N, C-alpha and C positions, 0 to 999 in steps of 0.2 A: 504494500500500500504506500502511496505517495502522500506527502503533506506539502503544503504550499504557504509561502509568505507572499502577500500581495499588497500593492498600493493602489488606491483609487484616487483620482483627481475629482474633487467635488465641484459643483456649479460655481461656488464662490472662490475657486482656485486653491482651496486648502487640500491637504492630503490626508487620507485615512489609511492606516496600516493594520492588517489583520493576518490571521492564519487560518487554514482550513484543510480538510482532507478531500474536499470536492470543490475545486476552483470554479468550474462553470456554474454549478448550482449556487455557490455562495455569492458570486458576482451578480447573478441573476436576482438573488434575494435582495441584494443592496439596490440594484437598479429599479426594482419594482416597489421599493419601500417596505419590504417585509422585515428588514432588519431595523428594529427600533433603535433610537439613539442618534449618534452623530450624523450618519449619512442620510437618514430619513428626511431631515429638514434641509438637505443640501443637494437634492436631485436636480438634474441627472448626475450620475457618477460615471466615470470612465476608468477602466483598468489600464494603468500605465506601467505597471511592473509586476512580475511574478518570478519566483524562484522556487524550484522543487527541492525537497529534502526527503530523506529516507525515514525520518522519525518525527513524531510530533514534538518531542523534546527539542530537537534541532530547530524546527520551524518556529516554535514559541520563543526560543532564545534569540533567534534572529529578529523576530517581530519586536521583542522588547528592546533589543539593541537599536533597531531603526527608529523606534518611537522616541528614543533619547537623542537622536541626531537633529541637527539644524536642517532647515529647508534646503539650504545650499548643498549640504552634504548628501541629503536624499536625492536631490536632482543630479548631482555628480554620479552617484551610484546608478541611477536610472539611465544615464547616458553611457555607463560603462567606463567612466573616467576614474579609474582606481588611483591614479597619481593625485588627482584632486581630492578624492576621499581621504587618502593618506595625509595629504597636506592639511586638510581641515581637521584631521584627528590630532595633530600636534599643536599644542598651545592654543586650544580651542578659542579662547576669547581674543587672542592676538590676531588670528587669521580671519575671523568671520565678520569683521566690521564692514 
């Protein structure tokens, strides 16, 4: 079984990060407003990033890590710019201004 970390871009431009064992179903639930909470009031939402993991533990750990990141760092990861992700990881406050 696969597990996924995903990021949705909401109508207001904000990002929502979650994890699931059924990516298509979960995204559809967000898109139709079945997921109460953050995304329900920010529809429509669009899937902008997903990464597969072999265990729920790994997916949840990555979700929690991403949720602690700045917007710039999330966007660098979504672009696949790992040099920028690493740069933003060092001296967090000094580099994100």
